[in-house]
C-alpha positions as CSV (number, residue, x, y, z in Angstrom):
1,M,11.0,-15.3,-18.5
2,V,8.5,-13.4,-16.3
3,S,4.9,-14.4,-17.0
4,I,2.5,-11.2,-16.7
5,A,-1.2,-11.0,-16.5
6,I,-3.3,-7.8,-16.7
7,C,-6.9,-8.0,-15.7
8,D,-9.4,-5.1,-16.3
9,D,-13.0,-5.1,-17.5
10,N,-12.6,-1.9,-19.3
11,K,-11.4,-2.9,-22.7
12,A,-9.8,0.5,-23.5
13,M,-8.0,0.8,-20.3
14,L,-6.8,-2.9,-20.6
15,D,-5.4,-2.2,-24.0
16,Y,-3.6,0.9,-22.7
17,L,-2.2,-1.0,-19.8
18,V,-0.9,-3.8,-22.0
19,E,1.0,-1.4,-24.1
20,V,2.5,0.7,-21.2
21,V,3.6,-2.5,-19.3
22,K,5.2,-4.0,-22.4
23,E,7.1,-0.8,-23.1
24,L,8.3,-0.5,-19.4
25,F,9.3,-4.2,-19.2
26,L,11.4,-3.8,-22.4
27,E,13.0,-0.7,-21.0
28,N,14.1,-2.6,-17.9
29,N,15.5,-5.4,-20.1
30,I,13.2,-8.1,-18.5
31,S,12.3,-11.1,-20.7
32,F,8.5,-11.6,-20.4
33,K,5.3,-12.9,-21.9
34,I,2.0,-11.0,-21.2
35,N,-1.7,-12.0,-21.3
36,S,-4.7,-9.8,-20.9
37,F,-8.1,-10.7,-19.3
38,T,-11.4,-8.9,-18.9
39,S,-12.7,-11.1,-16.2
40,G,-11.3,-12.1,-12.9
41,V,-13.0,-15.6,-13.5
42,K,-11.2,-16.1,-16.8
43,F,-7.9,-15.0,-15.4
44,L,-8.1,-17.6,-12.7
45,K,-8.9,-20.5,-15.0
46,T,-5.5,-19.8,-16.6
47,H,-3.7,-18.9,-13.4
48,E,-4.6,-22.2,-11.8
49,I,-3.0,-24.2,-14.5
50,E,0.3,-22.1,-14.8
51,P,0.5,-19.3,-12.1
52,Y,1.6,-15.9,-13.3
53,D,4.6,-14.2,-11.7
54,V,3.1,-10.7,-11.9
55,V,-0.6,-9.6,-11.9
56,F,-1.9,-6.1,-12.6
57,M,-5.5,-6.3,-11.3
58,D,-8.3,-3.8,-11.4
59,I,-10.4,-4.1,-8.2
60,I,-14.0,-3.0,-9.3
61,M,-15.1,-5.7,-11.7
62,P,-18.2,-7.7,-12.3
63,E,-18.6,-11.4,-11.3
64,M,-15.4,-11.3,-9.0
65,N,-13.8,-8.1,-7.8
66,G,-10.0,-7.7,-7.5
67,F,-10.0,-8.6,-3.8
68,E,-11.7,-11.9,-4.3
69,V,-9.5,-12.7,-7.2
70,A,-6.3,-11.7,-5.1
71,K,-7.6,-14.2,-2.3
72,K,-7.7,-17.0,-4.7
73,I,-4.2,-15.9,-6.3
74,R,-2.7,-16.3,-2.8
75,T,-4.0,-19.7,-2.2
76,I,-2.6,-20.8,-5.6
77,A,0.7,-19.1,-5.7
78,S,1.7,-17.1,-2.6
79,N,5.0,-15.4,-4.3
80,T,2.9,-13.7,-7.2
81,F,3.4,-10.1,-7.3
82,I,0.2,-8.3,-7.2
83,I,-0.3,-4.8,-8.3
84,F,-3.8,-3.3,-7.9
85,I,-4.9,-0.5,-10.3
86,T,-8.1,1.1,-9.5
87,T,-10.4,4.4,-9.5
88,E,-11.3,3.7,-6.0
89,N,-8.4,5.2,-3.8
90,S,-10.4,4.5,-0.6
91,L,-9.7,0.9,-1.1
92,V,-5.9,1.2,-0.5
93,Y,-6.0,0.1,3.1
94,E,-8.3,-2.9,2.4
95,S,-5.8,-4.0,-0.2
96,F,-3.2,-4.6,2.3
97,D,-4.9,-7.9,3.5
98,F,-3.8,-9.3,0.1
99,Q,0.0,-8.3,0.5
100,P,-0.1,-6.4,-2.7
101,F,3.4,-5.3,-4.2
102,Y,1.8,-1.8,-5.0
103,F,-1.5,0.0,-5.2
104,I,-1.8,2.5,-8.2
105,P,-4.9,4.8,-8.4
106,K,-6.1,5.4,-11.9
107,E,-5.4,8.8,-12.8
108,K,-4.7,11.0,-16.0
109,P,-2.6,8.9,-18.5
110,Q,0.6,10.6,-17.9
111,V,0.3,10.3,-14.1
112,L,-0.7,6.8,-14.3
113,E,2.2,6.0,-16.7
114,D,4.6,7.6,-14.3
115,R,3.4,5.5,-11.4
116,L,3.6,2.4,-13.5
117,K,7.3,3.4,-14.5
118,H,8.3,3.6,-10.8
119,V,6.6,0.5,-9.8
120,I,8.0,-1.6,-12.6
121,E,11.6,-0.2,-11.9
122,K,11.1,-1.5,-8.2
123,L,9.6,-4.7,-9.5
124,A,12.5,-5.3,-11.7
125,I,14.8,-5.1,-8.8
126,S,12.7,-7.6,-6.7
127,I,12.4,-10.0,-9.6
128,A,16.3,-9.9,-10.1
129,A,16.9,-10.3,-6.2
130,N,14.9,-13.6,-6.4
131,E,16.8,-15.1,-9.3
132,K,18.6,-18.2,-8.2
133,V,22.4,-18.1,-7.6
134,L,24.6,-20.1,-9.9
135,I,27.1,-22.2,-7.8
136,N,29.8,-23.6,-10.1
137,G,33.4,-24.3,-8.7
138,S,36.3,-25.1,-10.7
139,G,35.7,-28.4,-12.3
140,E,32.3,-28.8,-10.7
141,S,28.8,-29.3,-12.2
142,E,26.4,-26.3,-12.1
143,R,24.0,-26.0,-9.2
144,Y,21.5,-23.3,-8.3
145,I,20.2,-22.0,-4.9
146,S,17.6,-19.3,-4.0
147,P,19.4,-16.2,-2.8
148,N,17.0,-16.2,0.3
149,D,18.7,-19.3,1.4
150,I,22.1,-17.8,1.7
151,L,23.1,-16.0,4.9
152,Y,26.6,-15.0,4.0
153,I,29.6,-16.2,1.9
154,K,33.0,-16.5,3.1
155,S,36.3,-17.2,1.4
156,S,39.4,-19.0,2.5
157,S,42.4,-19.2,0.0
158,N,40.8,-20.2,-3.4
159,Q,37.7,-21.8,-1.6
160,I,34.4,-20.2,-1.0
161,I,31.9,-21.4,1.7
162,F,28.2,-20.7,1.3
163,H,26.6,-20.4,4.9
164,L,22.9,-21.3,4.4
165,T,19.8,-20.4,6.6
166,N,19.2,-24.1,7.3
167,G,22.6,-24.4,9.0
168,N,24.3,-26.3,6.1
169,T,27.3,-25.0,4.1
170,I,28.4,-25.5,0.5
171,L,32.1,-25.4,-0.2
172,I,33.3,-24.7,-3.9
173,R,36.8,-23.8,-5.4
174,K,36.6,-20.2,-6.6
175,K,37.7,-16.9,-5.9
176,L,35.2,-14.7,-4.1
177,A,35.8,-11.7,-6.4
178,D,34.8,-13.8,-9.3
179,L,31.8,-14.9,-7.6
180,Y,30.8,-11.4,-6.5
181,E,30.6,-10.2,-9.9
182,T,27.8,-12.6,-10.7
183,L,25.6,-11.8,-7.6
184,N,22.9,-9.2,-7.4
185,K,24.3,-6.2,-5.9
186,Y,20.9,-5.1,-4.6
187,I,20.9,-7.8,-1.9
188,F,24.5,-8.9,-1.7
189,A,27.3,-6.8,-0.4
190,R,30.9,-7.2,0.5
191,T,31.7,-6.3,4.2
192,H,35.2,-7.5,4.1
193,N,37.6,-8.8,1.5
194,R,36.8,-12.3,2.6
195,I,32.9,-11.8,3.4
196,V,29.7,-11.2,1.3
197,V,26.5,-10.9,3.3
198,N,22.8,-11.3,2.1
199,M,21.4,-7.9,3.3
200,K,17.8,-9.6,3.5
201,H,19.2,-11.4,6.6
202,I,20.6,-8.5,8.5
203,E,19.0,-8.0,11.9
204,R,21.1,-5.0,13.1
205,V,24.3,-3.2,12.0
206,D,26.7,-1.9,14.5
207,Y,29.2,0.5,13.0
208,S,30.9,1.4,16.2
209,N,32.0,-2.2,16.7
210,M,32.2,-3.0,12.9
211,E,29.7,-5.8,13.2
212,I,26.7,-7.0,11.6
213,L,24.1,-9.2,13.5
214,L,22.2,-11.6,11.4
215,D,18.7,-13.0,11.8
216,N,20.1,-16.4,12.9
217,N,22.1,-14.5,15.8
218,E,25.5,-15.0,13.9
219,I,27.8,-12.1,13.8
220,V,29.9,-11.0,10.6
221,K,32.6,-8.4,10.5
222,I,32.9,-5.2,8.6
223,S,36.5,-4.3,7.7
224,R,37.5,-0.7,7.9
225,S,38.3,-0.7,4.1
226,Y,34.8,-1.7,3.3
227,K,32.9,0.4,5.9
228,D,31.9,3.4,3.6
229,Y,31.1,1.0,0.6
230,F,29.0,-1.1,2.7
231,K,27.2,1.9,4.4
232,N,26.1,3.3,1.0
233,V,24.9,-0.1,-0.3
234,Y,22.9,-0.9,2.8
235,M,21.3,2.5,2.7
236,R,20.1,1.9,-0.9
237,F,18.9,-1.7,0.3
238,T,16.8,-0.2,3.0
239,R,15.4,2.4,0.7
240,T,14.5,-0.1,-1.9
241,F,13.0,-3.0,0.1
242,S,11.6,-1.2,3.2
């Protein structure tokens, strides 16, 4: 379940944001809980005890402004998604210091709602892309691993080998096709009937030589039968995560 906080000192705007965000998260089939705050100080007292996954933050607020709050957020939980919402468009460049997921100017309700819809759709993809991968081979107990720890996955007969970023491998008895059905298609792609690659770890794609260079300098192959499929999937990945 995704925990969401919305912080805005304008009570009418706060109530509006809560309703719109609730509706959009429901549309994206994301299980969530949501809390609202009229003060950055009050928000931080809760965030320090149990950090939120997603924070919608006004910038211009009394006591502590949104940037001061964001600085505290980053010291408590570096992976929290921060979305700034403000009337001050001129602050967009300053906001980059706090690695926000997005910056949304406060505009007319329909425009604001359209921007929130776009942001939450992208957020849903990013949240899904960070969900842990279930590893459960035939007759084995269940284990979970972060998708970011997986470089690529390779099959051999009825065995699958997970190649990890730390140099280790995990071997399970399972068909690659069955495993691939459970993976997030926004970050994992088949390049070969025996290979699935994590696109987050791609350094360069060489279509002329049908090769992919990963960020650990390993090379994985692209088969001719998967070339067009992979090209389309990788284009979608770069549009989504660039």
